[in-house]
N, C-alpha and C positions, 0 to 999 in steps of 0.2 A: 460495415455497419456502425451507424453517426446515430448518437443519442447525446441529447441536452444532458446535461447533468438535474435537470427535475423529474427527464424521463428515466432514467439510469435511477435516479433510487426509487421511483414508484415504482417499478421493474422490481428491482434489488433488494429494498426495504433500505430503513434506516435504524434495525436492531441488531441484536446479539444474531451473528454467523458463526456456525462454526465450521470445520474444516473441510467437510463432505460437501457443506454447500458451496464455497469457494474455490471447491476444486472444480467442483459442474458449474458454476458460472464462467470460472474463468475458460473453460472450454467451450461452452455454449457463446462465451464472448470473441472465442479466435487469439486469447490471449498467447504467444508463445512461448514454448520453453517456463512453463510457470509450475512453480513449486511450493509446496507450504512445507512450512517448519517451525518447531519449535525455535527457540532462539539455541538452543546445544549441537541442534541439526546444520545450521548453516555451514559451519565449516564442513561438512561434509560435499556441499555444492560446489567447491573452489573452483573444483577442475571440468564443471559443467561447461557445455558450449556457449557463447554467448549468442544473440544477448540472452539474455537471464530476467526473468520476475520472479521475484517471491513474496509471499505473503508471511511475513515470520508472525509470531507469536512471542511475547515478554517470559512466557516463565520459561520453564528446562521441560524436555517430554516426562516427564515423572508426574508432574502436576497438572492442574486440568488446565490452566490458558488463562486468562486473563486479559488481554486488549493486544492488537494487529498492528502492523507495521507493515509497509510497502518498501521492497527494494529493487533498482531497477537497474541493473549492468548492462554496456556495453561494451565493444575495445575502446571506445573514445571516454564514453561519459559512464557518472554512475548516481544514481538519488537513492537519497532512502527519508522515508516521508513518514512523520511518525503526525497524527491527529490532534495529539495533546502538545506538538512542538517541542519535545522534548531533544536531547539529544542523541545520537545513535545509540545503540547496545555496543558494548563492546565487541561482540561477536561479529555486528554488523558495520563494524570501523575494519574491523581485521580482514572479511572480504570483500569489503569494497577497496581497501586501502588509500584509495582517497576519494572527491565526489560533493559533491551539495547536497543540503539537508536545508529541510524546512524549520522554523523558528518560530514557524505562526502557530497559536494554541485555536485551531479551526473547530474541534468538537467540542458542544456543548458539554460539563459536569456530570449531567441527569442524561448522556445520550448515551445508547448502545452498538453508536453506529461506525466504530473504527474497521472493523470488515469490512462493509459497505464501502467507505470511505477508500481505504485505501487500495480496494479493488478498481472503483475509478481512478487512479491516480493510473495505476499500472495499463488499463484501460487507455486511460489517454496519450497517453506514452508510446501507444505503439502504434496509436491512429494520427501519430506526428506532433501532437501537440505538444506545446513548449510547457516545461516542468511550472515554469514560473508564473507562467499563465494560469497555469488548473489550479497551481494552489492558491492564488489571489481570490478566482472564479468558486473554490469550495467557500473562502475564505466569506467572501462577500453573500455568498446561501449560507450560511450558518450564524453568523453575525452580522446581525442589523445593524450596524453603526456602520457599514460597506457598503449597505443596500443603496 
C-alpha cells in the first residue's frame, strides 16, 4: 500500500486518536508486530520479536493518556519519534538502548495530530522509507516555513 502524507492524513485524520483506532489502523496498514503501550508498559515489550513498532503514550497505565510517540526497533536500528521533538521517554531509552530520535518540533501547539503522525512514521519506516526523509517530509507539511 502506498500513500502520500496528504492521502494518509486525509484517510486517518489529524485529530485526537485513541488506542483502538491506532490498533485498527496499524492492522489495516499492515504494520508488522505493532503494539500500543502506555509508558510504563514499554518494558514488557523488551523480549518481543523484531522488528517491533510501538505507539506509546506519555502517561502511565493508570492515567487517561495525553500524547503519542513512535518507537521502531530492528536488529540493527532503532528510532524514536516525538512530534514535539522532546527527548525520548526514559522507558523508551531503556527499551531502545541506542538509536536515533528527532528533535524537530513538527506538531503545532494547537494540534491533536500526534497519534496520526506517529502512525505515519511507523508506516513509512515499514515501507522502507528513510527516517530522516520522513521527518523532513512531516516538517515541511506542518511548518509552512519549510514548504
